[in-house]
N, CA, C and O atoms as a Tripos MOL2 file, in Angstrom:
@<TRIPOS>MOLECULE
protein
  304   303    76     0     0
PROTEIN
NO_CHARGES

@<TRIPOS>ATOM
      1 N           7.1090   10.0540  -12.5230 N.3       1 UNK1
      2 CA          6.6110    9.1810  -13.1620 C.3       1 UNK1
      3 C           7.7500    8.1110  -13.6930 C.2       1 UNK1
      4 O           8.6860    8.6950  -14.2400 O.2       1 UNK1
      5 N           7.8540    6.9620  -13.6620 N.am      2 UNK2
      6 CA          9.0090    6.1260  -14.5690 C.3       2 UNK2
      7 C           8.8070    6.0700  -15.8320 C.2       2 UNK2
      8 O           7.7940    5.7500  -16.4540 O.2       2 UNK2
      9 N          10.4920    6.6140  -16.4140 N.am      3 UNK3
     10 CA         10.4780    6.6520  -17.4490 C.3       3 UNK3
     11 C          10.1780    5.4750  -18.6680 C.2       3 UNK3
     12 O          10.0540    4.4660  -17.9750 O.2       3 UNK3
     13 N          10.0330    5.1320  -19.7820 N.am      4 UNK4
     14 CA          9.4160    4.4820  -20.6210 C.3       4 UNK4
     15 C          10.7640    4.4900  -21.7520 C.2       4 UNK4
     16 O          11.3120    5.3560  -22.4350 O.2       4 UNK4
     17 N          10.9890    2.7100  -21.4770 N.am      5 UNK5
     18 CA         12.3900    2.6620  -22.5840 C.3       5 UNK5
     19 C          12.0270    2.0020  -23.9290 C.2       5 UNK5
     20 O          11.9620    0.7730  -23.9790 O.2       5 UNK5
     21 N          11.8090    2.6840  -24.9220 N.am      6 UNK6
     22 CA         10.6390    2.0600  -26.1190 C.3       6 UNK6
     23 C          11.8370    1.2760  -27.2150 C.2       6 UNK6
     24 O          11.5840    1.2750  -28.4200 O.2       6 UNK6
     25 N          13.3330    0.5250  -26.6220 N.am      7 UNK7
     26 CA         13.7590    0.2750  -27.4200 C.3       7 UNK7
     27 C          13.1570   -1.3180  -27.4210 C.2       7 UNK7
     28 O          12.8180   -1.8970  -26.3890 O.2       7 UNK7
     29 N          13.0890   -1.9420  -28.8570 N.am      8 UNK8
     30 CA         12.4280   -3.3420  -28.9760 C.3       8 UNK8
     31 C          13.5770   -4.1810  -28.1360 C.2       8 UNK8
     32 O          14.7740   -3.8950  -28.1680 O.2       8 UNK8
     33 N          13.1510   -4.9860  -27.5730 N.am      9 UNK9
     34 CA         13.6850   -5.9310  -26.7280 C.3       9 UNK9
     35 C          13.9660   -7.4520  -27.6430 C.2       9 UNK9
     36 O          14.8250   -8.2440  -27.2550 O.2       9 UNK9
     37 N          12.9810   -7.7640  -29.0940 N.am     10 UNK10
     38 CA         13.4810   -8.4870  -29.5220 C.3      10 UNK10
     39 C          14.9300   -8.9390  -29.8150 C.2      10 UNK10
     40 O          15.4520  -10.0080  -29.4960 O.2      10 UNK10
     41 N          15.3680   -8.0930  -30.3620 N.am     11 UNK11
     42 CA         16.5300   -7.7650  -31.3030 C.3      11 UNK11
     43 C          17.5980   -8.1740  -30.2290 C.2      11 UNK11
     44 O          18.6380   -8.5440  -30.7730 O.2      11 UNK11
     45 N          17.6390   -8.2130  -28.8460 N.am     12 UNK12
     46 CA         18.0270   -8.2420  -27.4310 C.3      12 UNK12
     47 C          18.6140   -9.9100  -27.1690 C.2      12 UNK12
     48 O          19.7960  -10.2470  -27.1120 O.2      12 UNK12
     49 N          17.8700  -10.4590  -27.0870 N.am     13 UNK13
     50 CA         17.3350  -12.0330  -26.6730 C.3      13 UNK13
     51 C          17.8190  -12.8330  -27.2560 C.2      13 UNK13
     52 O          17.5880  -12.6810  -28.4550 O.2      13 UNK13
     53 N          18.7120  -14.0960  -26.9380 N.am     14 UNK14
     54 CA         18.6750  -14.9640  -27.7530 C.3      14 UNK14
     55 C          17.5240  -16.2170  -27.3900 C.2      14 UNK14
     56 O          16.8060  -16.5940  -26.4650 O.2      14 UNK14
     57 N          17.8870  -16.5670  -28.7890 N.am     15 UNK15
     58 CA         17.0690  -17.9220  -28.4550 C.3      15 UNK15
     59 C          17.0680  -18.9550  -26.9530 C.2      15 UNK15
     60 O          16.0050  -19.4970  -26.6510 O.2      15 UNK15
     61 N          18.1140  -19.1380  -26.2090 N.am     16 UNK16
     62 CA         17.2770  -19.2800  -24.9560 C.3      16 UNK16
     63 C          17.3040  -18.6260  -23.9380 C.2      16 UNK16
     64 O          17.3340  -19.0800  -22.7940 O.2      16 UNK16
     65 N          17.2920  -16.9740  -24.4120 N.am     17 UNK17
     66 CA         16.3540  -16.3260  -23.6970 C.3      17 UNK17
     67 C          14.8200  -16.3420  -23.6740 C.2      17 UNK17
     68 O          13.8980  -16.4140  -22.8610 O.2      17 UNK17
     69 N          15.0660  -16.2210  -25.2120 N.am     18 UNK18
     70 CA         13.0810  -16.7040  -25.6730 C.3      18 UNK18
     71 C          12.5400  -17.8500  -24.9410 C.2      18 UNK18
     72 O          11.4560  -17.8610  -24.3570 O.2      18 UNK18
     73 N          13.2880  -18.7120  -25.0080 N.am     19 UNK19
     74 CA         12.6920  -20.4380  -24.3250 C.3      19 UNK19
     75 C          12.4590  -20.1220  -22.8070 C.2      19 UNK19
     76 O          11.3470  -20.0890  -22.2820 O.2      19 UNK19
     77 N          13.6730  -19.8920  -22.1590 N.am     20 UNK20
     78 CA         13.1520  -18.9990  -21.0730 C.3      20 UNK20
     79 C          11.9750  -18.7440  -20.7250 C.2      20 UNK20
     80 O          11.3050  -19.4960  -20.0180 O.2      20 UNK20
     81 N          11.4680  -17.3170  -21.3250 N.am     21 UNK21
     82 CA         10.7690  -16.3840  -21.5740 C.3      21 UNK21
     83 C           9.4050  -17.1600  -21.4640 C.2      21 UNK21
     84 O           8.4810  -16.6560  -20.8250 O.2      21 UNK21
     85 N           9.2590  -18.4670  -22.1240 N.am     22 UNK22
     86 CA          8.3350  -18.9580  -22.7180 C.3      22 UNK22
     87 C           7.7230  -19.8930  -21.5320 C.2      22 UNK22
     88 O           6.5360  -20.2090  -21.4520 O.2      22 UNK22
     89 N           8.9000  -20.3340  -20.4960 N.am     23 UNK23
     90 CA          8.8000  -21.6740  -19.8940 C.3      23 UNK23
     91 C           8.5420  -20.5410  -18.4710 C.2      23 UNK23
     92 O           7.7920  -20.9620  -17.5900 O.2      23 UNK23
     93 N           8.9580  -19.6180  -18.3510 N.am     24 UNK24
     94 CA          8.2390  -18.6300  -17.1170 C.3      24 UNK24
     95 C           6.7130  -18.3810  -17.4800 C.2      24 UNK24
     96 O           5.7340  -18.7400  -16.8270 O.2      24 UNK24
     97 N           6.7390  -17.7990  -18.4740 N.am     25 UNK25
     98 CA          4.9240  -17.5250  -18.6470 C.3      25 UNK25
     99 C           3.7370  -18.4850  -18.6650 C.2      25 UNK25
    100 O           2.5240  -18.2790  -18.6310 O.2      25 UNK25
    101 N           4.5680  -19.7500  -18.7390 N.am     26 UNK26
    102 CA          3.6570  -21.2480  -18.8580 C.3      26 UNK26
    103 C           3.9100  -21.4470  -17.5290 C.2      26 UNK26
    104 O           3.5680  -22.6080  -17.3050 O.2      26 UNK26
    105 N           4.3130  -20.9570  -16.5510 N.am     27 UNK27
    106 CA          5.1500  -21.2510  -14.8930 C.3      27 UNK27
    107 C           3.5340  -20.2480  -14.6280 C.2      27 UNK27
    108 O           2.5060  -20.7580  -14.1820 O.2      27 UNK27
    109 N           3.6480  -19.0580  -14.9520 N.am     28 UNK28
    110 CA          2.5870  -17.7760  -14.3770 C.3      28 UNK28
    111 C           1.3460  -18.4630  -14.5750 C.2      28 UNK28
    112 O           0.6190  -18.7040  -13.6110 O.2      28 UNK28
    113 N           0.9210  -18.9310  -16.2030 N.am     29 UNK29
    114 CA         -0.0250  -19.2320  -16.2230 C.3      29 UNK29
    115 C          -0.9550  -20.8010  -15.7950 C.2      29 UNK29
    116 O          -2.1370  -21.0390  -16.0440 O.2      29 UNK29
    117 N           0.0370  -21.6740  -15.1020 N.am     30 UNK30
    118 CA         -0.2240  -22.7830  -14.5320 C.3      30 UNK30
    119 C          -0.9550  -22.2970  -13.2610 C.2      30 UNK30
    120 O          -2.0660  -22.7030  -12.9200 O.2      30 UNK30
    121 N          -0.0770  -21.2180  -12.4730 N.am     31 UNK31
    122 CA         -0.0430  -20.3680  -11.3820 C.3      31 UNK31
    123 C          -1.0920  -19.8050  -10.6670 C.2      31 UNK31
    124 O          -1.4060  -19.7690   -9.4780 O.2      31 UNK31
    125 N          -1.6600  -19.2700  -11.9570 N.am     32 UNK32
    126 CA         -2.9720  -18.3330  -12.2020 C.3      32 UNK32
    127 C          -3.9800  -19.4550  -12.2690 C.2      32 UNK32
    128 O          -4.6820  -19.4860  -11.2580 O.2      32 UNK32
    129 N          -4.2920  -20.5040  -13.2750 N.am     33 UNK33
    130 CA         -5.3130  -21.7270  -13.1450 C.3      33 UNK33
    131 C          -5.4510  -22.2060  -11.5730 C.2      33 UNK33
    132 O          -6.5270  -22.5460  -11.0800 O.2      33 UNK33
    133 N          -3.9510  -22.1750  -10.7210 N.am     34 UNK34
    134 CA         -4.2550  -22.5140   -9.6630 C.3      34 UNK34
    135 C          -5.0340  -21.8400   -8.4690 C.2      34 UNK34
    136 O          -5.6170  -22.4250   -7.5570 O.2      34 UNK34
    137 N          -4.9100  -20.4230   -8.6810 N.am     35 UNK35
    138 CA         -5.6280  -19.5540   -7.5930 C.3      35 UNK35
    139 C          -6.7440  -19.3890   -8.3640 C.2      35 UNK35
    140 O          -7.4520  -18.6510   -7.6780 O.2      35 UNK35
    141 N          -7.6740  -19.7760   -9.9800 N.am     36 UNK36
    142 CA         -8.5670  -19.7350   -9.8050 C.3      36 UNK36
    143 C          -9.0490  -20.7110   -9.7110 C.2      36 UNK36
    144 O         -10.2380  -20.6030  -10.0120 O.2      36 UNK36
    145 N          -8.7300  -21.8940   -9.3850 N.am     37 UNK37
    146 CA         -9.2090  -22.7960   -8.5660 C.3      37 UNK37
    147 C          -9.5300  -23.0210   -7.5140 C.2      37 UNK37
    148 O         -10.4390  -23.7730   -7.1620 O.2      37 UNK37
    149 N          -8.6150  -22.2140   -6.6760 N.am     38 UNK38
    150 CA         -8.9750  -22.0480   -4.9210 C.3      38 UNK38
    151 C         -10.0000  -21.0990   -5.2490 C.2      38 UNK38
    152 O         -11.0470  -21.2290   -4.6140 O.2      38 UNK38
    153 N          -9.9440  -20.2240   -6.0490 N.am     39 UNK39
    154 CA        -10.8810  -18.7810   -5.9360 C.3      39 UNK39
    155 C         -12.3590  -19.7870   -5.6430 C.2      39 UNK39
    156 O         -13.1170  -19.8470   -4.6750 O.2      39 UNK39
    157 N         -12.3430  -20.2840   -6.5600 N.am     40 UNK40
    158 CA        -13.5270  -21.2320   -7.1040 C.3      40 UNK40
    159 C         -14.3380  -22.0800   -5.6460 C.2      40 UNK40
    160 O         -15.4070  -21.8010   -5.1020 O.2      40 UNK40
    161 N         -13.6660  -22.8200   -5.4320 N.am     41 UNK41
    162 CA        -13.5820  -23.5350   -4.5620 C.3      41 UNK41
    163 C         -14.0540  -22.7210   -3.1530 C.2      41 UNK41
    164 O         -15.0320  -23.0680   -2.4910 O.2      41 UNK41
    165 N         -13.2460  -21.6630   -2.8450 N.am     42 UNK42
    166 CA        -13.7890  -20.8820   -1.4230 C.3      42 UNK42
    167 C         -15.4220  -20.4220   -2.0350 C.2      42 UNK42
    168 O         -16.4140  -20.6470   -1.3410 O.2      42 UNK42
    169 N         -15.5240  -19.8160   -3.2930 N.am     43 UNK43
    170 CA        -16.9540  -19.2300   -3.9620 C.3      43 UNK43
    171 C         -17.8930  -20.1390   -3.7520 C.2      43 UNK43
    172 O         -19.0780  -19.8090   -3.6910 O.2      43 UNK43
    173 N         -17.5280  -21.2760   -3.6270 N.am     44 UNK44
    174 CA        -18.5440  -22.7270   -3.7530 C.3      44 UNK44
    175 C         -19.1590  -22.9490   -2.2490 C.2      44 UNK44
    176 O         -20.3230  -23.0880   -1.8720 O.2      44 UNK44
    177 N         -17.8520  -22.9260   -1.5080 N.am     45 UNK45
    178 CA        -18.2750  -22.9750    0.1880 C.3      45 UNK45
    179 C         -19.0260  -22.0840    0.4510 C.2      45 UNK45
    180 O         -20.1020  -22.4070    0.9540 O.2      45 UNK45
    181 N         -18.7600  -20.7360    0.2260 N.am     46 UNK46
    182 CA        -19.4360  -19.7460    0.7310 C.3      46 UNK46
    183 C         -20.9510  -20.0630    0.2750 C.2      46 UNK46
    184 O         -21.5920  -20.2580    1.3080 O.2      46 UNK46
    185 N         -21.4670  -20.1440   -0.4330 N.am     47 UNK47
    186 CA        -22.3710  -20.1680   -1.5080 C.3      47 UNK47
    187 C         -23.2710  -21.4380   -0.5160 C.2      47 UNK47
    188 O         -24.4880  -21.4770   -0.3350 O.2      47 UNK47
    189 N         -22.5370  -22.1120   -0.1410 N.am     48 UNK48
    190 CA        -23.5340  -23.1210    0.8810 C.3      48 UNK48
    191 C         -23.7230  -22.5810    2.3440 C.2      48 UNK48
    192 O         -24.2080  -23.3220    3.1990 O.2      48 UNK48
    193 N         -23.3700  -21.3800    2.6180 N.am     49 UNK49
    194 CA        -23.3790  -21.1910    4.1070 C.3      49 UNK49
    195 C         -23.1560  -19.2510    4.4300 C.2      49 UNK49
    196 O         -22.4850  -18.3620    3.9070 O.2      49 UNK49
    197 N         -23.9390  -19.3180    5.3340 N.am     50 UNK50
    198 CA        -23.8440  -17.6250    5.6590 C.3      50 UNK50
    199 C         -22.9140  -17.2390    5.7110 C.2      50 UNK50
    200 O         -22.3280  -18.2100    5.2320 O.2      50 UNK50
    201 N         -21.9630  -16.3750    5.9630 N.am     51 UNK51
    202 CA        -20.9440  -15.6090    6.4520 C.3      51 UNK51
    203 C         -21.5620  -14.2050    6.8750 C.2      51 UNK51
    204 O         -22.4770  -13.5330    6.3980 O.2      51 UNK51
    205 N         -20.6280  -14.0070    8.0570 N.am     52 UNK52
    206 CA        -21.0340  -12.6200    8.9710 C.3      52 UNK52
    207 C         -19.4100  -12.4090    9.3620 C.2      52 UNK52
    208 O         -18.6430  -13.3220    9.6700 O.2      52 UNK52
    209 N         -19.1330  -11.2260    9.2890 N.am     53 UNK53
    210 CA        -17.6910   -9.8890    8.7870 C.3      53 UNK53
    211 C         -18.1750   -9.3420   10.2080 C.2      53 UNK53
    212 O         -19.3510   -9.1540   10.5210 O.2      53 UNK53
    213 N         -17.3410   -9.1770   10.8060 N.am     54 UNK54
    214 CA        -17.1150   -7.9990   11.8760 C.3      54 UNK54
    215 C         -16.6310   -6.9560   11.8800 C.2      54 UNK54
    216 O         -16.1710   -7.0120   13.0200 O.2      54 UNK54
    217 N         -16.2780   -5.7900   11.4440 N.am     55 UNK55
    218 CA        -15.3490   -5.2640   10.7440 C.3      55 UNK55
    219 C         -14.9970   -3.9830   11.7390 C.2      55 UNK55
    220 O         -16.1330   -3.5410   11.9140 O.2      55 UNK55
    221 N         -14.2060   -3.2100   12.4160 N.am     56 UNK56
    222 CA        -14.5390   -2.3620   13.4450 C.3      56 UNK56
    223 C         -13.2150   -1.0920   12.5250 C.2      56 UNK56
    224 O         -12.1280   -1.4660   12.0850 O.2      56 UNK56
    225 N         -13.5960   -0.0510   12.4770 N.am     57 UNK57
    226 CA        -13.4510    1.4100   12.1950 C.3      57 UNK57
    227 C         -11.8640    1.5370   12.8480 C.2      57 UNK57
    228 O         -11.5300    1.1360   13.9630 O.2      57 UNK57
    229 N         -10.9940    2.1990   11.8460 N.am     58 UNK58
    230 CA         -9.4310    2.0280   12.6370 C.3      58 UNK58
    231 C          -9.6470    3.6020   12.9600 C.2      58 UNK58
    232 O          -9.1330    4.0940   13.9640 O.2      58 UNK58
    233 N         -10.2710    4.2130   12.2440 N.am     59 UNK59
    234 CA        -10.7170    6.0740   12.7880 C.3      59 UNK59
    235 C         -11.9060    5.9340   13.6900 C.2      59 UNK59
    236 O         -11.5750    5.9490   14.8760 O.2      59 UNK59
    237 N         -12.7840    5.8440   13.5470 N.am     60 UNK60
    238 CA        -14.1770    5.7570   14.8490 C.3      60 UNK60
    239 C         -14.0470    5.2440   15.9540 C.2      60 UNK60
    240 O         -14.2800    5.7250   17.0630 O.2      60 UNK60
    241 N         -13.4130    3.5800   15.4750 N.am     61 UNK61
    242 CA        -14.4450    2.7970   16.3700 C.3      61 UNK61
    243 C         -15.6420    1.6100   16.4290 C.2      61 UNK61
    244 O         -15.8550    0.6390   17.1560 O.2      61 UNK61
    245 N         -16.2110    2.1340   15.4300 N.am     62 UNK62
    246 CA        -17.5690    2.1260   15.1550 C.3      62 UNK62
    247 C         -17.3610    0.4940   14.4170 C.2      62 UNK62
    248 O         -16.5010    0.2390   13.5750 O.2      62 UNK62
    249 N         -18.5640   -0.6840   15.0720 N.am     63 UNK63
    250 CA        -18.1780   -1.3750   14.4140 C.3      63 UNK63
    251 C         -19.2000   -1.6380   13.3430 C.2      63 UNK63
    252 O         -20.1920   -0.9090   13.3550 O.2      63 UNK63
    253 N         -19.1200   -2.4760   12.5100 N.am     64 UNK64
    254 CA        -19.4520   -2.8550   11.1530 C.3      64 UNK64
    255 C         -19.7060   -3.6650   10.9860 C.2      64 UNK64
    256 O         -18.6950   -4.3090   10.7070 O.2      64 UNK64
    257 N         -21.2330   -4.7420   10.9090 N.am     65 UNK65
    258 CA        -21.5540   -6.2760   10.3120 C.3      65 UNK65
    259 C         -21.9160   -6.3300    8.7270 C.2      65 UNK65
    260 O         -22.8330   -5.7080    8.1920 O.2      65 UNK65
    261 N         -21.3540   -6.8670    8.3410 N.am     66 UNK66
    262 CA        -21.3300   -7.3650    6.9730 C.3      66 UNK66
    263 C         -21.6180   -8.6980    6.9210 C.2      66 UNK66
    264 O         -20.6940   -9.4540    7.2190 O.2      66 UNK66
    265 N         -22.8670   -9.2670    6.5600 N.am     67 UNK67
    266 CA        -23.8060  -10.8100    6.2080 C.3      67 UNK67
    267 C         -23.9680  -11.1110    5.0720 C.2      67 UNK67
    268 O         -24.8470  -10.5130    4.4520 O.2      67 UNK67
    269 N         -23.1740  -12.1480    4.3980 N.am     68 UNK68
    270 CA        -23.5180  -12.2640    2.9030 C.3      68 UNK68
    271 C         -24.3170  -14.0570    2.8870 C.2      68 UNK68
    272 O         -24.1670  -15.1780    3.3730 O.2      68 UNK68
    273 N         -24.8350  -13.5950    2.3390 N.am     69 UNK69
    274 CA        -25.6720  -15.0210    2.1630 C.3      69 UNK69
    275 C         -25.8300  -15.7240    1.0390 C.2      69 UNK69
    276 O         -26.7820  -15.2180    0.4440 O.2      69 UNK69
    277 N         -25.3700  -16.6780    0.4000 N.am     70 UNK70
    278 CA        -25.4740  -17.1430   -0.5810 C.3      70 UNK70
    279 C         -26.4340  -18.4490   -0.5500 C.2      70 UNK70
    280 O         -26.7440  -19.0610    0.4720 O.2      70 UNK70
    281 N         -26.9180  -18.8100   -2.1080 N.am     71 UNK71
    282 CA        -27.8840  -19.9730   -2.3340 C.3      71 UNK71
    283 C         -27.2630  -20.7610   -3.4600 C.2      71 UNK71
    284 O         -27.0660  -20.3380   -4.5990 O.2      71 UNK71
    285 N         -26.9750  -21.9830   -2.9880 N.am     72 UNK72
    286 CA        -26.0710  -22.6250   -3.8720 C.3      72 UNK72
    287 C         -26.7870  -22.9570   -4.8910 C.2      72 UNK72
    288 O         -27.7820  -23.4460   -4.3570 O.2      72 UNK72
    289 N         -26.9620  -23.0220   -6.1900 N.am     73 UNK73
    290 CA        -27.4690  -23.3750   -7.2840 C.3      73 UNK73
    291 C         -27.5340  -24.9140   -7.4190 C.2      73 UNK73
    292 O         -26.6600  -25.6960   -7.0470 O.2      73 UNK73
    293 N         -28.8040  -25.2490   -8.0590 N.am     74 UNK74
    294 CA        -29.4980  -26.7060   -7.9670 C.3      74 UNK74
    295 C         -28.3900  -27.5130   -8.8580 C.2      74 UNK74
    296 O         -27.6580  -26.8960   -9.6320 O.2      74 UNK74
    297 N         -28.3280  -28.6550   -8.7330 N.am     75 UNK75
    298 CA        -27.9250  -29.4940   -9.8870 C.3      75 UNK75
    299 C         -26.2660  -29.9710   -9.7520 C.2      75 UNK75
    300 O         -25.6430  -30.7190  -10.5060 O.2      75 UNK75
    301 N         -25.6460  -29.0480   -8.1450 N.am     76 UNK76
    302 CA        -24.3020  -29.5070   -7.8300 C.3      76 UNK76
    303 C         -23.7320  -30.1270   -6.9850 C.2      76 UNK76
    304 O         -22.5190  -30.3190   -7.0720 O.2      76 UNK76
@<TRIPOS>BOND
     1     1     2 1
     2     2     3 1
     3     3     4 2
     4     3     5 am
     5     5     6 1
     6     6     7 1
     7     7     8 2
     8     7     9 am
     9     9    10 1
    10    10    11 1
    11    11    12 2
    12    11    13 am
    13    13    14 1
    14    14    15 1
    15    15    16 2
    16    15    17 am
    17    17    18 1
    18    18    19 1
    19    19    20 2
    20    19    21 am
    21    21    22 1
    22    22    23 1
    23    23    24 2
    24    23    25 am
    25    25    26 1
    26    26    27 1
    27    27    28 2
    28    27    29 am
    29    29    30 1
    30    30    31 1
    31    31    32 2
    32    31    33 am
    33    33    34 1
    34    34    35 1
    35    35    36 2
    36    35    37 am
    37    37    38 1
    38    38    39 1
    39    39    40 2
    40    39    41 am
    41    41    42 1
    42    42    43 1
    43    43    44 2
    44    43    45 am
    45    45    46 1
    46    46    47 1
    47    47    48 2
    48    47    49 am
    49    49    50 1
    50    50    51 1
    51    51    52 2
    52    51    53 am
    53    53    54 1
    54    54    55 1
    55    55    56 2
    56    55    57 am
    57    57    58 1
    58    58    59 1
    59    59    60 2
    60    59    61 am
    61    61    62 1
    62    62    63 1
    63    63    64 2
    64    63    65 am
    65    65    66 1
    66    66    67 1
    67    67    68 2
    68    67    69 am
    69    69    70 1
    70    70    71 1
    71    71    72 2
    72    71    73 am
    73    73    74 1
    74    74    75 1
    75    75    76 2
    76    75    77 am
    77    77    78 1
    78    78    79 1
    79    79    80 2
    80    79    81 am
    81    81    82 1
    82    82    83 1
    83    83    84 2
    84    83    85 am
    85    85    86 1
    86    86    87 1
    87    87    88 2
    88    87    89 am
    89    89    90 1
    90    90    91 1
    91    91    92 2
    92    91    93 am
    93    93    94 1
    94    94    95 1
    95    95    96 2
    96    95    97 am
    97    97    98 1
    98    98    99 1
    99    99   100 2
   100    99   101 am
   101   101   102 1
   102   102   103 1
   103   103   104 2
   104   103   105 am
   105   105   106 1
   106   106   107 1
   107   107   108 2
   108   107   109 am
   109   109   110 1
   110   110   111 1
   111   111   112 2
   112   111   113 am
   113   113   114 1
   114   114   115 1
   115   115   116 2
   116   115   117 am
   117   117   118 1
   118   118   119 1
   119   119   120 2
   120   119   121 am
   121   121   122 1
   122   122   123 1
   123   123   124 2
   124   123   125 am
   125   125   126 1
   126   126   127 1
   127   127   128 2
   128   127   129 am
   129   129   130 1
   130   130   131 1
   131   131   132 2
   132   131   133 am
   133   133   134 1
   134   134   135 1
   135   135   136 2
   136   135   137 am
   137   137   138 1
   138   138   139 1
   139   139   140 2
   140   139   141 am
   141   141   142 1
   142   142   143 1
   143   143   144 2
   144   143   145 am
   145   145   146 1
   146   146   147 1
   147   147   148 2
   148   147   149 am
   149   149   150 1
   150   150   151 1
   151   151   152 2
   152   151   153 am
   153   153   154 1
   154   154   155 1
   155   155   156 2
   156   155   157 am
   157   157   158 1
   158   158   159 1
   159   159   160 2
   160   159   161 am
   161   161   162 1
   162   162   163 1
   163   163   164 2
   164   163   165 am
   165   165   166 1
   166   166   167 1
   167   167   168 2
   168   167   169 am
   169   169   170 1
   170   170   171 1
   171   171   172 2
   172   171   173 am
   173   173   174 1
   174   174   175 1
   175   175   176 2
   176   175   177 am
   177   177   178 1
   178   178   179 1
   179   179   180 2
   180   179   181 am
   181   181   182 1
   182   182   183 1
   183   183   184 2
   184   183   185 am
   185   185   186 1
   186   186   187 1
   187   187   188 2
   188   187   189 am
   189   189   190 1
   190   190   191 1
   191   191   192 2
   192   191   193 am
   193   193   194 1
   194   194   195 1
   195   195   196 2
   196   195   197 am
   197   197   198 1
   198   198   199 1
   199   199   200 2
   200   199   201 am
   201   201   202 1
   202   202   203 1
   203   203   204 2
   204   203   205 am
   205   205   206 1
   206   206   207 1
   207   207   208 2
   208   207   209 am
   209   209   210 1
   210   210   211 1
   211   211   212 2
   212   211   213 am
   213   213   214 1
   214   214   215 1
   215   215   216 2
   216   215   217 am
   217   217   218 1
   218   218   219 1
   219   219   220 2
   220   219   221 am
   221   221   222 1
   222   222   223 1
   223   223   224 2
   224   223   225 am
   225   225   226 1
   226   226   227 1
   227   227   228 2
   228   227   229 am
   229   229   230 1
   230   230   231 1
   231   231   232 2
   232   231   233 am
   233   233   234 1
   234   234   235 1
   235   235   236 2
   236   235   237 am
   237   237   238 1
   238   238   239 1
   239   239   240 2
   240   239   241 am
   241   241   242 1
   242   242   243 1
   243   243   244 2
   244   243   245 am
   245   245   246 1
   246   246   247 1
   247   247   248 2
   248   247   249 am
   249   249   250 1
   250   250   251 1
   251   251   252 2
   252   251   253 am
   253   253   254 1
   254   254   255 1
   255   255   256 2
   256   255   257 am
   257   257   258 1
   258   258   259 1
   259   259   260 2
   260   259   261 am
   261   261   262 1
   262   262   263 1
   263   263   264 2
   264   263   265 am
   265   265   266 1
   266   266   267 1
   267   267   268 2
   268   267   269 am
   269   269   270 1
   270   270   271 1
   271   271   272 2
   272   271   273 am
   273   273   274 1
   274   274   275 1
   275   275   276 2
   276   275   277 am
   277   277   278 1
   278   278   279 1
   279   279   280 2
   280   279   281 am
   281   281   282 1
   282   282   283 1
   283   283   284 2
   284   283   285 am
   285   285   286 1
   286   286   287 1
   287   287   288 2
   288   287   289 am
   289   289   290 1
   290   290   291 1
   291   291   292 2
   292   291   293 am
   293   293   294 1
   294   294   295 1
   295   295   296 2
   296   295   297 am
   297   297   298 1
   298   298   299 1
   299   299   300 2
   300   299   301 am
   301   301   302 1
   302   302   303 1
   303   303   304 2
@<TRIPOS>SUBSTRUCTURE
     1 UNK1         2 RESIDUE 1 A UNK
     2 UNK2         6 RESIDUE 1 A UNK
     3 UNK3        10 RESIDUE 1 A UNK
     4 UNK4        14 RESIDUE 1 A UNK
     5 UNK5        18 RESIDUE 1 A UNK
     6 UNK6        22 RESIDUE 1 A UNK
     7 UNK7        26 RESIDUE 1 A UNK
     8 UNK8        30 RESIDUE 1 A UNK
     9 UNK9        34 RESIDUE 1 A UNK
    10 UNK10       38 RESIDUE 1 A UNK
    11 UNK11       42 RESIDUE 1 A UNK
    12 UNK12       46 RESIDUE 1 A UNK
    13 UNK13       50 RESIDUE 1 A UNK
    14 UNK14       54 RESIDUE 1 A UNK
    15 UNK15       58 RESIDUE 1 A UNK
    16 UNK16       62 RESIDUE 1 A UNK
    17 UNK17       66 RESIDUE 1 A UNK
    18 UNK18       70 RESIDUE 1 A UNK
    19 UNK19       74 RESIDUE 1 A UNK
    20 UNK20       78 RESIDUE 1 A UNK
    21 UNK21       82 RESIDUE 1 A UNK
    22 UNK22       86 RESIDUE 1 A UNK
    23 UNK23       90 RESIDUE 1 A UNK
    24 UNK24       94 RESIDUE 1 A UNK
    25 UNK25       98 RESIDUE 1 A UNK
    26 UNK26      102 RESIDUE 1 A UNK
    27 UNK27      106 RESIDUE 1 A UNK
    28 UNK28      110 RESIDUE 1 A UNK
    29 UNK29      114 RESIDUE 1 A UNK
    30 UNK30      118 RESIDUE 1 A UNK
    31 UNK31      122 RESIDUE 1 A UNK
    32 UNK32      126 RESIDUE 1 A UNK
    33 UNK33      130 RESIDUE 1 A UNK
    34 UNK34      134 RESIDUE 1 A UNK
    35 UNK35      138 RESIDUE 1 A UNK
    36 UNK36      142 RESIDUE 1 A UNK
    37 UNK37      146 RESIDUE 1 A UNK
    38 UNK38      150 RESIDUE 1 A UNK
    39 UNK39      154 RESIDUE 1 A UNK
    40 UNK40      158 RESIDUE 1 A UNK
    41 UNK41      162 RESIDUE 1 A UNK
    42 UNK42      166 RESIDUE 1 A UNK
    43 UNK43      170 RESIDUE 1 A UNK
    44 UNK44      174 RESIDUE 1 A UNK
    45 UNK45      178 RESIDUE 1 A UNK
    46 UNK46      182 RESIDUE 1 A UNK
    47 UNK47      186 RESIDUE 1 A UNK
    48 UNK48      190 RESIDUE 1 A UNK
    49 UNK49      194 RESIDUE 1 A UNK
    50 UNK50      198 RESIDUE 1 A UNK
    51 UNK51      202 RESIDUE 1 A UNK
    52 UNK52      206 RESIDUE 1 A UNK
    53 UNK53      210 RESIDUE 1 A UNK
    54 UNK54      214 RESIDUE 1 A UNK
    55 UNK55      218 RESIDUE 1 A UNK
    56 UNK56      222 RESIDUE 1 A UNK
    57 UNK57      226 RESIDUE 1 A UNK
    58 UNK58      230 RESIDUE 1 A UNK
    59 UNK59      234 RESIDUE 1 A UNK
    60 UNK60      238 RESIDUE 1 A UNK
    61 UNK61      242 RESIDUE 1 A UNK
    62 UNK62      246 RESIDUE 1 A UNK
    63 UNK63      250 RESIDUE 1 A UNK
    64 UNK64      254 RESIDUE 1 A UNK
    65 UNK65      258 RESIDUE 1 A UNK
    66 UNK66      262 RESIDUE 1 A UNK
    67 UNK67      266 RESIDUE 1 A UNK
    68 UNK68      270 RESIDUE 1 A UNK
    69 UNK69      274 RESIDUE 1 A UNK
    70 UNK70      278 RESIDUE 1 A UNK
    71 UNK71      282 RESIDUE 1 A UNK
    72 UNK72      286 RESIDUE 1 A UNK
    73 UNK73      290 RESIDUE 1 A UNK
    74 UNK74      294 RESIDUE 1 A UNK
    75 UNK75      298 RESIDUE 1 A UNK
    76 UNK76      302 RESIDUE 1 A UNK
C-alpha cells in the first residue's frame, strides 16, 4: 500500500504554481465536458436504433449475444 504524505502543499506552492494548477484544472474541466458531450451523442444514436453485440467467452469459447433496444423520447 502506498504511503500517505500528510504535509500541506499550500505552503510549498508559489503563486505561479497555483495559477498553473488552476489552468490545468480548467483544462481538465473542459475535457470532461467534451467527453460528456460525446457520450451523450453516442447514447442518443443508440436510442434511435437497436444494437446487437456478439461476444465470445475467452475461457470456454461460448458465444453470447446481447441486444440493446432503445426508444427515443418524443420531442427530440
